[in-house]
N, C-alpha and C positions, 0 to 999 in steps of 0.2 A: 570684214569691215574694220577699218582702223580710223580713229578720230584723233585729231591733233590740233593745236593752236595754229593760226594762220602763219605766224612767224616761223614755226618749225617747217611747215609746208614750203614756205618761200625759200628756206635754206636748202631743202631737198630739191626743189625745182632748179635752183642754181646749179647743183651737181648734175641733174639730168640734162639741163640745157647744154652743159659742156660736153656731156657724153653723146648727145644727139645733135651736135652742132651742124653736121652735114645734112641732117634730116629733121628740121624744126617742126614739120607738120605732125610728128609723133606726139608732141606736147600740145598742139593746138587743135587737133581734130579728135573728138572723143572716140569715134569708132576706131581710128588708127591707134590711139593710146591703148584702148582695150585689146586690140589685136597684137600689138608689139610688146606692151608692158604688162598686160593682164589685169589692168585696173582702170577705173575712171574716177574722177574727182567730183565732189559736190561741196558747196559752201553753205553753211547753215548759221542762222542766228536764233538764239533761244533766250527767252525772257527768264531772268533769275530774280525772284522776289527776295529782297533783303529785309523787308519789314513792312509794317503797317502804321500809318499815322493815326492820331486820335480820332479823326473823322472817318476812319475805315478805309481810306485810300491807300492802296498798295504802292510801294516804291521799290525800285531795283535798277537793274541794268540789263542790256543785251550782251550775252556772251557769244562771240563769233568763233567758229571753228571750221576745220576742213575735214571732210569724210572721204576716205578712199574705199571704193567698192571693188573687191577682188572677184574674179571669175573662175579662178582655180587655185587650189592649195599650193601648187608649186610657185605660182607668181607671188602669192602672199609670203611664202617662206623666203623666196629670193629677196623680196623687199625688206622683210624683217632682219635678215642677215646683213644686207648691204647698208641699211640705215639704222641699225640698232643703237649706235652711239648717239645719234641725233634724237631718236625717239625716247631714249632714256632720260635725256636732258629736258624733255617737255614738261615734267612735273616739278 
């Protein structure tokens, strides 16, 4: 599993879209994405509490990120090698 901000995933998707221009269903159908690329994507929103008001009410924001679930180590290794530069810039 790899997590990343949505912006990083969008940049990676642009690259993948160019590579699979002749077969766009690879990126649109989860089962085909898993079969061809070795992973599927999920989007998550998580509440991050940044403080508490005097009346005890919590405040914060929702942090959104993308999760990639890999189904074998070779697919994960391929992904990490191919997109290492973009993943290193996420922090």
